C-alpha positions in Angstrom: 45.5 88.8 -215.4 47.9 86.9 -213.7 48.7 83.3 -215.4 49.5 80.2 -213.5 53.0 81.0 -212.9 52.0 84.6 -211.4 53.1 86.5 -214.5 50.7 88.9 -216.1 50.1 87.7 -219.7 51.1 90.7 -221.4 54.8 90.8 -219.7 56.7 89.6 -222.6 54.5 89.9 -225.7 55.2 88.2 -228.7 56.6 89.0 -232.1 55.7 86.9 -235.4 59.1 87.0 -236.8 61.1 83.9 -236.9 64.2 83.4 -234.6 67.1 81.0 -234.8 68.6 79.1 -232.1 71.7 80.5 -233.4 70.8 84.2 -232.4 71.2 83.5 -228.9 74.9 83.5 -229.1 75.4 87.1 -230.1 72.5 88.5 -227.9 74.1 87.5 -224.4 77.3 89.5 -225.1 75.2 92.1 -226.7 73.0 92.5 -223.7 76.2 92.4 -221.4 77.4 95.7 -223.3 80.0 93.5 -225.1 81.0 93.2 -228.6 78.8 90.3 -230.0 81.0 90.2 -233.3 84.3 89.2 -231.2 82.6 85.5 -231.5 84.3 84.0 -234.8 80.8 82.2 -235.9 79.1 85.2 -235.4 81.2 86.9 -238.2 81.6 83.7 -240.2 77.8 83.4 -240.4 76.7 87.0 -240.2 74.5 86.0 -237.5 72.1 89.0 -236.2 71.1 89.8 -232.5 67.7 89.1 -231.6 65.6 92.2 -231.2 65.3 93.0 -227.1 62.7 95.2 -226.3 
């Protein structure tokens, strides 16, 4: 059933695992096929990429 934005309710799904805002930084290069560890802060803070379905 579409929600008020016209999207299906099951389109994105939900995950109960916690997510940190800093995980966005390495996720974007990863989705673009680039190396997320090329970012100094990602290396220094051992930040992980968000799980993407």
